N, C-alpha and C positions, 0 to 999 in steps of 0.2 A: 397560487400565484407566487412567482419568485420574488423574494425580498429585494426591493429595488436597491437597497444599500449594498447588497451582495453583488449586484449586477453593474454597479458603477465601476468606472475605470480606476483600478488600484495599482499604483506604482510604488514599489519599495525603493527607497533611496538610502544610501548609506556607505559607511566605511567598513570597518572590520566586522567579522562575524561576532566577535565577543561584545561589540558595542551595539548590536541590533536592538532597538526599541520596537520589537515586532508588532505589538498591539497598536502602538501609536502610529506606526507607518501604515498599517492596514486600514486605519480610519482616515486616511488622507486621500479621498476618492477622486478629486478633481485635478490632480497633477498630471500633466501631459509629458511624455518622454521627449527628450531633445531630438530634433530632426536629424542631427548629425550622428547620433548613436544607433547601433543596431538594437533591435527590439526582440525579446523572446516572450512569447505568450505561454502562460502556464494554465492548463485546463485541469482543475482539480475536482474530483468527485466529492471529497471530504469538505468539512467546514473550514473557514479561514483560520480560526484559532487552532484547530487540529493540525493544519498543514504548516502554518508559519512557525509553529513552535517545534516542529518535528525534527528529528535527527537527520532525516533524509533531505529536507529543505536546506538545513545547515550544511550538509555534505555537498550538495549541488552548488550552492553559492560559494562555499570555500574552494571547491575544485575549479570553478570558473575563475575566481580571483587568482588562484595559483597559476593559471594559464594566461593571465594578463587581461581578464575581463571582469573588472570590479563594477558592480551595479552602481548607477548614478554617476559614474565617471566614464566607463568604457561601453557599458550596455545599460538598457532599461528592461525591467521585467514587468509584465502586466498579467494580472490574475483574474480568473473567473472561478467561483466556488459553487458547486452544486449542493452543498450541505447534505450529502448522502442521498439525494434524490436523483436517480439515474435519468428520469424523464426530462430533467432540466438541461442535460448536457447538449443536445442538439442546438438549442437556441443560444446557449453560452458559447458554443464552438463557432457559430455563425458570427456572433459579436466579435470574437477574437479575430476571425478571418477578415472582417470588415476593417479592422485596425491595421491590417497588412503587416504583421510581424515578420521578421526574417526567418524565424523558426518557431515551432510550438513544442513545448515539453508536455507530454501527456503521461502522467505517472502510471496509470492503469490501462489495461487493454480496452475497457469500455470507453474511456476517455479518448484513446487513440482512434477507436471506431467512429466516435462522434466527430472528431477533428477531420478524419479522412473523408467522412461524408460531406463535410463542409468545404474541403479544398483538396484538389489533386495536385497542386503546385507548391504550396508552402511546405517545407520539410517538417516532418513530425518525428520526434524522438520519444520512445517509450522505454523506460528502464525496467518495467515489469510486464513483459509481453506474455500472453498465453495464446498458443495455437495460431500464430499470425498467418501461416500458410492456409490452414483450414478455413480461417475466417476471411480470407481473400485480401488481407492487408498487404501481403508481400507475395512475390512469385516463389521465392525460396529463401531459406535462411542465409545461404552464401551469396546470393544475388537478389536482394529485395526487389529491385527494379522499378519501384514506384516512388512515393514520397514518404514512406514510413520505414523506420529502422529502430534499432535499440538492442535490449538484452532480454533474454528469456527469463521468466520468473520461476517456473516450476521445473523440478527435476524428478524423474520417476522414483518412486519409493519413499518420498518424504512423508506422505500420510502414514505409511507403515511404521516409520520411526516414531511418529506421534502415538500410535497404538502401543508400541513397545514401551515408551516412556510411561504411559498410563498404567500399564501392567506392573512395571517396576514400582511405581508410586503407590498403587493400591493392589496388593496381592489378592488374587481370587476374584478380581473384577469380572462381572458377567454381562453388564449392560453399560454401554458407553454412548453418550449423546454426540450428535454431529450437527453443528449449526452452519447452514449454507445459505447463500443468496440465490434465490430462484432465477435471477437474471444473469448469473455468472457465465462467462464464456468458456470457462475451463471446468470440465467434469472429471478430469484425471485425478486430482487430489481426492475427490469424493470416492472414486472407485478404489484408490489406494487404501483408504481407511476401511472401506467395506470388505475388501479382500483380506487385508491383514487381520481385521477383527474376526472374520469367519475362520481363518486359520487358527486363531487363538481360542476359538470356541465362545466368542462373545457375540451378543446381538447388538445391532446399531439402531439407536433411536434418531432418525433423521428428521430435523425440523428445518423447513425452508421459510425464509422471510423475503419480503419484497420492499419493505420500507422501515424506517426507524420505529414507527408506531407498532410494528409487529413483534418487537422484542419481548415485551412483557408476556404476551401469550406464549411465545416460544419457551421461555424459562418456566412458565407454569406447566407446559407440557412435559418438559424435562423432569420436573418434580413429580408430576402425576405418573410418569412412566418409570419412576425410581431409578433414574440413571445415576451412576456413581462418579462420573466425570464427564466433561464436555470438551470436545475438540472443536475449536472455532477455525473454520477455513479462512484463508487469506481473502480479504475483500475490502474495498474502499469504504463501503458502508459501515462495516464492523470497525474499521480503523477510526472512522469519524466518531462512532458511538461507543468507543471502547470503555470509557469511564462509566457510562450507563450500564454496559454489559457487566462490568466488574461489580457494580452495585447489585445487580440482579443475581449474579453468581454468588456473591457473598451472602445475600439474604437467603438463598437456598442452600448455602454451605456446599457449593459445587466446585470442586477443583476444575480449573480450566487450563487447556493446553493450546497455545497459539503458535504463530509463525514468526512474529517480529518482536523485537526487544521492547518496544514501547508498551506492549501489553503487560509484560512483567514489571516494568517500571511503574505502571499505573495500578498494579494490584493483582495481575494475573499470576497464577502459580508458577507456570513454566512456559518458556518459549523455545522453539527450535526451528530454525529456518535460515534462509539465505540472509546474509548481511546486506540489508537493503541500502544502507548508507554507502557501501562499496558500489552497488549497482548505480546509484545516483551519481557518485563521483565519476564512474565510467561514462555515464550518460552525458556529463559535462564535456567529456572529451569529444563525443559525437557532435554536440552543439558547436564547440569551438571549430572542429573541422568544417562544419557546414558554414559557419560564419566566415571562414577563410576560403570558401569556394567549392568545397566538396559537395557532391550530390548524395542525398539520403539513399537513393536506390543503389549506389555503388558501395555503401558501407555495410559489410556483413553483420548479421545479427549474431550476438555472442552469448555464451552460456554463463551463468553465475559461477563464481569460483570460491567465494567465501561464505561459510555458514557459521552460526553461533548458537550456543545453548546458554540461556539465562534463567536463573532460578530465583524466585522471591521467597526467602526463608520466613519473612514476616507473615506472608500470606499462608505459608505452610503451617506455621505455628497457630495462626488463627483458626485454621481448618482442622487442627489436631493431626497433621500428617508429619511423620518423620521421614524426611527425604533420605533415601538410602545413600551410603557412602559411594556406591558405584556411580550414581548420578552426579553427586557433588564433585567427584574426581574428574568427570568429563566436562564440567561446566566452564564456559568461558568467563562468566561473571556470576557472582552470588550476591544478591541484595539482602542485607541483614538489617 
């Protein structure tokens, strides 16, 4: 059963990003947005604490403010959090739709699917879209045609880059773990890893999970299969549970390779992937255009343009890994 406190109407109010008392705001569930202000719904797969403190949320709110839409003054934002449980999304999406927001921000594809199932009229913006054409969310990338638009998340070959990084970090690696969500709409990253590993003569230990409670067993299997590192595929469930994953990885002394910087900041060894903050900043531009009268179906879906490599040297030291100078030289940020 969904925690009722999570399902109450949460509105963030405030001034500048630097002054956000995020936790306090998230605990003010009964506030109703002003009737005179536009409303943006935010349908999150992850838990509230994970979302509200994230760099992506900060980037979105900052970009909206820079374009003349400060929350609590020019717009209101209402949230629904699934706490990592995908099966909660349909009911949460329906709740948002009943509140009749002017637009919905769905950070991940599965959230966009849930929102699209709940409404064909309210515009939906997704900054991390996977296969929107194949999934029937849009007619085409250039002319979406319906009520969904946004930015693509995956670029071909990213999984191969993760395999290359693993080989550089651990010379002679022969077995690499791959953590995936069984419900993920995007299978290309998994194939990228498997193909790159096969070319490098490595075997892949694939472990799929469906809920947060599956993570302990997943890392037990990685240990049993004697994997030497684990690639964690991009997923909202894993983002929400990243600190728990870090604890499990540290206990098994397993180096982890991720896609977004928050994982390195929270103890992951290395991350390489798109700059999600940039994608959320660009998503704010979509929302502003929609609030000013544009139709989502007329706004083309765009590709990510910024990528970043982040290394946590504290974690490397704890694992006894000497990060090669070749990787350090390419890093956008090194956490010491």
